[in-house]
PAGU-777628 format. One line per 8 residues: number of its first residue (from 0); their letters; for each residue x, y, z of N, C-alpha, C, O. Coordinates in steps of 0.2 Angstrom, whole numbers, plus 5000, padded with zeros to 4 digits. Last residue first. Layout:
N
NUM	A	X/Y/Z/X/Y/Z/X/Y/Z/X/Y/Z | ...
END
This chain:
180
179	ATLGHADA	4851/5033/4969/4852/5027/4965/4846/5024/4962/4846/5019/4958 | 4856/5049/4974/4851/5044/4974/4854/5039/4969/4858/5040/4965 | 4861/5062/4975/4863/5057/4980/4858/5052/4980/4856/5049/4985 | 4860/5072/4965/4854/5071/4969/4856/5066/4975/4851/5065/4979 | 4873/5070/4960/4871/5077/4962/4865/5076/4967/4864/5080/4972 | 4875/5057/4956/4880/5060/4961/4877/5067/4964/4879/5069/4969 | 4866/5044/4955/4865/5051/4953/4869/5055/4958/4867/5056/4964 | 4871/5028/4949/4870/5033/4955/4870/5040/4952/4873/5042/4947
171	QFVGKDAS	4863/5014/4943/4867/5020/4941/4866/5025/4947/4860/5026/4948 | 4865/4997/4947/4861/5003/4948/4866/5009/4945/4872/5009/4946 | 4862/4980/4944/4867/4986/4943/4863/4992/4943/4857/4992/4940 | 4856/4968/4956/4858/4970/4950/4863/4976/4950/4867/4977/4954 | 4852/4963/4969/4847/4967/4965/4850/4969/4958/4846/4973/4955 | 4862/4955/4975/4855/4953/4975/4850/4957/4971/4845/4954/4969 | 4875/4961/4972/4874/4954/4971/4867/4952/4971/4865/4947/4967 | 4877/4976/4963/4874/4973/4969/4873/4965/4967/4872/4963/4962
163	LLWIHGDP	4886/4990/4960/4885/4983/4958/4883/4979/4964/4886/4980/4969 | 4884/5006/4953/4884/5002/4959/4882/4995/4957/4877/4993/4954 | 4892/5018/4943/4888/5012/4943/4889/5008/4950/4895/5007/4952 | 4892/5034/4937/4894/5030/4943/4889/5024/4943/4883/5025/4943 | 4899/5042/4923/4893/5039/4926/4896/5034/4932/4901/5031/4931 | 4910/5048/4917/4908/5051/4923/4902/5047/4926/4900/5049/4932 | 4916/5043/4906/4911/5048/4905/4908/5051/4911/4904/5056/4911 | 4923/5032/4911/4926/5038/4908/4922/5044/4907/4924/5049/4908
155	TCLIDNVN	4913/5026/4925/4915/5026/4918/4919/5032/4916/4919/5037/4920 | 4917/5019/4941/4915/5026/4937/4918/5025/4930/4924/5023/4929 | 4910/5008/4952/4914/5010/4947/4912/5016/4944/4906/5018/4944 | 4909/4997/4967/4907/5003/4963/4912/5005/4958/4918/5003/4959 | 4901/4983/4975/4907/4987/4972/4904/4993/4969/4898/4993/4968 | 4890/4978/4983/4897/4975/4984/4903/4979/4981/4908/4979/4983 | 4875/4983/4990/4881/4985/4986/4887/4982/4987/4889/4982/4993 | 4861/4978/4992/4867/4976/4996/4873/4977/4991/4874/4972/4987
147	ASLEGQFS	4848/4990/4992/4853/4986/4989/4859/4984/4993/4861/4988/4997 | 4832/4993/4994/4838/4993/4998/4843/4988/4994/4841/4982/4994 | 4817/5001/4989/4823/4997/4987/4829/4998/4991/4831/5004/4992 | 4807/5009/4991/4809/5006/4997/4814/5001/4995/4816/4996/4999 | 4812/5023/4981/4807/5019/4984/4809/5015/4990/4813/5018/4994 | 4830/5023/4977/4823/5025/4976/4818/5020/4978/4819/5014/4978 | 4842/5025/4990/4839/5021/4984/4832/5023/4983/4828/5024/4988 | 4854/5038/4994/4848/5034/4995/4845/5031/4989/4847/5033/4984
139	ITEFTNSR	4870/5039/5001/4866/5038/4994/4860/5034/4996/4860/5029/4999 | 4876/5050/5013/4873/5043/5011/4869/5044/5005/4865/5048/5004 | 4891/5058/5016/4884/5059/5013/4881/5052/5011/4885/5049/5007 | 4902/5061/5029/4900/5057/5023/4892/5058/5022/4888/5059/5027 | 4914/5075/5032/4908/5070/5034/4907/5066/5028/4910/5066/5022 | 4922/5086/5031/4925/5080/5034/4919/5075/5036/4920/5072/5041 | 4918/5097/5024/4915/5096/5031/4918/5090/5034/4916/5089/5040 | 4925/5096/5012/4925/5102/5016/4923/5101/5023/4925/5105/5028
131	RCYRQVGR	4924/5083/5008/4930/5085/5010/4930/5091/5014/4933/5092/5019 | 4913/5070/5009/4913/5078/5008/4919/5080/5012/4920/5081/5018 | 4911/5055/5002/4915/5059/5007/4915/5066/5005/4916/5068/4999 | 4896/5046/5000/4901/5050/4997/4905/5054/5002/4901/5057/5006 | 4891/5029/5002/4892/5035/5004/4897/5039/5000/4902/5036/4997 | 4880/5015/5002/4885/5019/4999/4885/5026/5001/4880/5029/5002 | 4878/5001/5015/4876/5006/5009/4882/5010/5006/4887/5008/5007 | 4882/4993/5024/4876/4996/5025/4874/5001/5020/4869/5005/5021
123	NTVVWLQG	4895/4988/5021/4889/4983/5021/4882/4986/5023/4878/4982/5023 | 4900/5002/5010/4900/4998/5016/4895/4993/5016/4891/4992/5011 | 4909/5011/4999/4904/5006/5000/4905/5002/5006/4910/4999/5007 | 4912/5028/4995/4914/5022/5000/4908/5017/5000/4902/5020/5001 | 4921/5039/4985/4915/5035/4986/4916/5029/4990/4922/5026/4989 | 4928/5055/4984/4929/5048/4986/4922/5045/4988/4918/5048/4991 | 4929/5065/4969/4926/5063/4975/4927/5056/4977/4927/5052/4973 | 4935/5069/4957/4939/5068/4963/4936/5067/4969/4939/5067/4974
115	DCDTMLSR	4927/5068/4946/4927/5075/4949/4932/5074/4955/4933/5080/4959 | 4927/5055/4943/4930/5059/4938/4931/5066/4941/4935/5070/4939 | 4929/5047/4959/4925/5048/4953/4929/5053/4949/4935/5055/4951 | 4937/5034/4968/4936/5041/4967/4933/5042/4960/4935/5039/4955 | 4932/5021/4979/4933/5023/4972/4933/5031/4972/4929/5034/4976 | 4931/5006/4988/4932/5013/4988/4934/5015/4981/4936/5011/4977 | 4922/4993/4997/4925/4996/4991/4926/5003/4992/4922/5007/4995 | 4918/4989/5010/4919/4984/5005/4923/4987/4999/4927/4983/4996
107	VIDSSLAH	4921/4991/5027/4921/4994/5021/4923/4989/5015/4927/4985/5016 | 4913/4991/5042/4915/4986/5037/4915/4989/5030/4909/4990/5027 | 4907/5000/5049/4914/5000/5050/4917/4995/5045/4923/4994/5044 | 4895/5011/5042/4897/5005/5045/4904/5004/5045/4908/5007/5041 | 4893/5024/5038/4887/5020/5040/4889/5014/5043/4885/5011/5047 | 4903/5038/5045/4903/5032/5041/4897/5027/5043/4896/5026/5049 | 4892/5052/5049/4898/5047/5050/4897/5042/5045/4893/5041/5042 | 4880/5059/5048/4886/5060/5043/4892/5057/5045/4897/5058/5042
99	PDEDDSYY	4872/5055/5058/4870/5053/5051/4875/5055/5046/4875/5052/5040 | 4876/5048/5073/4878/5053/5069/4876/5051/5061/4880/5047/5059 | 4872/5037/5080/4869/5043/5082/4871/5049/5077/4868/5054/5078 | 4880/5027/5075/4873/5026/5074/4870/5033/5076/4864/5034/5073 | 4895/5028/5068/4892/5031/5074/4884/5031/5072/4882/5035/5068 | 4910/5021/5061/4903/5022/5061/4900/5024/5068/4903/5023/5073 | 4926/5030/5059/4922/5024/5061/4914/5026/5061/4912/5032/5060 | 4941/5034/5052/4934/5035/5052/4930/5029/5054/4931/5024/5051
91	QIFHVGDF	4957/5040/5057/4953/5034/5056/4945/5037/5056/4944/5042/5060 | 4972/5045/5049/4966/5047/5052/4961/5042/5051/4960/5039/5046 | 4990/5044/5051/4983/5041/5049/4978/5044/5052/4978/5046/5058 | 5004/5053/5044/4999/5051/5049/4993/5047/5046/4991/5048/5040 | 5012/5052/5032/5015/5052/5039/5010/5050/5044/5012/5046/5048 | 5004/5051/5021/5011/5050/5020/5015/5050/5027/5020/5047/5027 | 4991/5052/5025/4994/5058/5022/5001/5057/5020/5004/5062/5018 | 4978/5041/5025/4985/5041/5026/4988/5047/5022/4987/5047/5016
83	KNLGYETG	4963/5036/5032/4966/5041/5028/4973/5042/5029/4975/5044/5035 | 4952/5022/5034/4958/5026/5036/4961/5030/5031/4961/5028/5025 | 4938/5015/5041/4941/5018/5035/4947/5022/5038/4946/5026/5043 | 4933/5000/5050/4934/5007/5049/4937/5009/5042/4940/5004/5039 | 4936/4986/5050/4934/4989/5056/4936/4997/5055/4940/5000/5059 | 4940/4980/5039/4934/4977/5042/4932/4980/5048/4928/4978/5052 | 4945/4994/5029/4946/4988/5033/4939/4985/5035/4934/4988/5034 | 4952/5004/5016/4946/5002/5019/4948/4995/5023/4951/4991/5020
75	IWIYGQRD	4962/5018/5015/4962/5011/5016/4956/5009/5020/4954/5011/5025 | 4968/5030/5004/4962/5028/5008/4962/5021/5009/4963/5017/5004 | 4980/5042/5004/4979/5035/5002/4973/5033/5007/4974/5034/5013 | 4980/5058/4996/4979/5054/5002/4978/5047/4999/4975/5045/4994 | 4982/5066/4984/4987/5061/4986/4986/5057/4992/4990/5053/4994 | 4971/5073/4980/4976/5076/4984/4982/5072/4986/4986/5075/4990 | 4964/5063/4972/4968/5068/4969/4973/5072/4973/4978/5075/4971 | 4966/5047/4982/4962/5053/4979/4967/5058/4975/4973/5057/4975
67	QCMCTILN	4968/5030/4980/4972/5036/4981/4967/5042/4978/4965/5041/4972 | 4963/5015/4989/4963/5020/4983/4966/5026/4985/4967/5028/4991 | 4959/4998/4994/4963/5004/4995/4962/5009/4988/4960/5006/4983 | 4951/4986/5004/4952/4989/4998/4956/4996/5000/4957/4998/5005 | 4952/4978/5016/4948/4976/5011/4949/4979/5004/4948/4976/4999 | 4963/4972/5029/4962/4977/5024/4958/4974/5018/4959/4969/5016 | 4964/4969/5044/4960/4966/5039/4958/4971/5034/4953/4974/5033 | 4970/4977/5054/4975/4974/5049/4971/4970/5043/4974/4967/5039
59	SSLQEDDY	4962/4992/5058/4962/4985/5058/4967/4983/5052/4969/4986/5048 | 4966/5006/5058/4960/5003/5062/4960/4996/5063/4957/4993/5068 | 4983/5010/5061/4978/5007/5057/4972/5004/5061/4973/5001/5065 | 4991/5012/5073/4989/5017/5068/4983/5016/5063/4979/5020/5062 | 4993/5001/5081/4989/5006/5084/4987/5012/5079/4983/5016/5080 | 5001/4992/5073/4995/4990/5075/4990/4996/5078/4984/4995/5077 | 5010/5004/5062/5010/4998/5067/5003/4997/5069/4998/5000/5066 | 5016/5007/5045/5011/5008/5051/5012/5003/5056/5016/4997/5055
51	IRIDQAVS	5023/5003/5035/5023/5011/5036/5018/5012/5042/5017/5018/5043 | 5035/4990/5035/5028/4993/5036/5028/5000/5038/5033/5003/5041 | 5045/4980/5026/5045/4986/5029/5037/4989/5029/5034/4989/5024 | 5054/4966/5025/5047/4968/5025/5047/4974/5029/5048/4974/5035 | 5070/4969/5017/5066/4966/5022/5059/4969/5021/5058/4974/5018 | 5079/4973/5008/5074/4970/5005/5069/4967/5011/5065/4963/5009 | 5090/4978/5015/5085/4983/5012/5079/4979/5010/5074/4982/5010 | 5096/4966/5019/5093/4970/5024/5088/4975/5021/5083/4977/5025
43	SITVSLLL	5101/4962/5006/5096/4958/5010/5093/4962/5016/5087/4960/5017 | 5110/4972/5003/5104/4971/4999/5099/4967/5003/5093/4969/5002 | 5119/4970/5014/5116/4976/5013/5110/4975/5009/5104/4978/5011 | 5124/4957/5011/5121/4958/5017/5117/4965/5017/5111/4965/5020 | 5130/4959/4998/5124/4955/4999/5120/4956/5005/5114/4955/5006 | 5140/4968/5002/5135/4971/4997/5129/4966/4998/5123/4968/4998 | 5148/4960/5010/5145/4966/5013/5139/4969/5008/5134/4971/5011 | 5152/4951/5000/5148/4949/5006/5145/4955/5009/5139/4954/5011
35	LCYAIAQY	5159/4959/4991/5153/4956/4989/5149/4953/4995/5143/4954/4994 | 5169/4963/5000/5165/4968/4997/5158/4965/4995/5153/4968/4996 | 5176/4951/5002/5173/4955/5008/5168/4960/5005/5162/4960/5008 | 5180/4948/4989/5175/4944/4992/5172/4947/4998/5166/4946/4999 | 5189/4959/4987/5183/4958/4983/5178/4954/4986/5172/4955/4986 | 5198/4956/4997/5195/4962/4998/5188/4962/4993/5183/4964/4995 | 5203/4943/4993/5200/4944/4999/5196/4950/5000/5190/4950/5002 | 5209/4947/4981/5203/4943/4981/5199/4943/4987/5193/4942/4987
27	QLKYMYRL	5219/4956/4986/5214/4958/4981/5208/4954/4981/5202/4956/4982 | 5227/4947/4993/5223/4952/4997/5218/4955/4992/5212/4957/4995 | 5231/4939/4982/5227/4936/4988/5223/4941/4992/5218/4940/4993 | 5239/4948/4976/5233/4945/4972/5228/4942/4977/5222/4943/4977 | 5249/4950/4985/5245/4956/4983/5238/4953/4980/5233/4956/4981 | 5255/4937/4986/5252/4940/4992/5247/4946/4990/5242/4946/4993 | 5260/4937/4973/5255/4932/4975/5251/4934/4981/5245/4933/4982 | 5269/4948/4973/5263/4948/4969/5258/4943/4971/5252/4945/4971
19	KLMVCLKD	5278/4943/4983/5274/4949/4984/5268/4950/4980/5263/4952/4982 | 5283/4932/4976/5279/4931/4982/5275/4937/4984/5270/4937/4987 | 5289/4938/4965/5284/4933/4964/5280/4932/4970/5274/4932/4970 | 5299/4946/4971/5294/4949/4968/5288/4944/4967/5282/4946/4967 | 5307/4935/4977/5304/4940/4981/5298/4944/4978/5293/4945/4981 | 5311/4929/4965/5307/4925/4970/5303/4930/4975/5298/4929/4976 | 5319/4939/4960/5314/4936/4956/5309/4933/4961/5303/4934/4960 | 5329/4940/4970/5325/4946/4968/5319/4944/4964/5313/4946/4966
11	GNYPLFAI	5335/4927/4971/5332/4931/4976/5327/4936/4974/5322/4937/4977 | 5334/4913/4964/5335/4920/4961/5331/4925/4966/5325/4926/4965 | 5336/4897/4963/5336/4902/4967/5338/4909/4963/5343/4909/4960 | 5323/4888/4955/5330/4890/4955/5330/4896/4959/5326/4900/4959 | 5311/4878/4964/5313/4884/4960/5320/4885/4960/5323/4885/4966 | 5309/4868/4972/5310/4866/4965/5311/4872/4961/5313/4871/4955 | 5308/4873/4985/5313/4869/4984/5314/4867/4976/5320/4866/4974 | 5297/4881/4989/5302/4884/4985/5308/4879/4983/5313/4882/4980
3	KLKM	5282/4881/4995/5287/4876/4992/5291/4879/4987/5289/4881/4982 | 5275/4889/5008/5277/4890/5001/5282/4884/5000/5287/4884/5004 | 5262/4888/5019/5268/4886/5018/5269/4887/5010/5265/4885/5006 | 5252/4898/5030/5253/4896/5023/5260/4894/5022/5265/4898/5023
END
């Protein structure tokens, strides 16, 4: 950097102070610019896409639904099973045609927790309620020979559970008798 001092009257002390001040201001601006650059890099690195799982922990990346129960577990329904996340680990639930208390199908359509804190699971083969004590699923049976293709489930504030079907209409589920 060249300084043009030919037009300034010579005053050694005054010129020296002016040059020092100009140099100090330049250093301050460089320091501020460096801090802003560092801050922007830090913010952009924090805003990156962060995943809490990898491909081996979740049963499928095709997520269909999610809900959280009263115990704080996050339940994630996918097109290949149901997953329970405790904040650190995943537990997968899959269908098993030989086990009547397993998930009825790996294609999970909807999840819901009712007013009592029970988890309800809608699959493409029916509706089930998760039993926390035995870590199993109880299947909801439909009255008579009626079989409904349930798409969604909801719980009203007064505790009634409604099953929504595209082909058969709306049904109320009996949580105690496990019928609809």
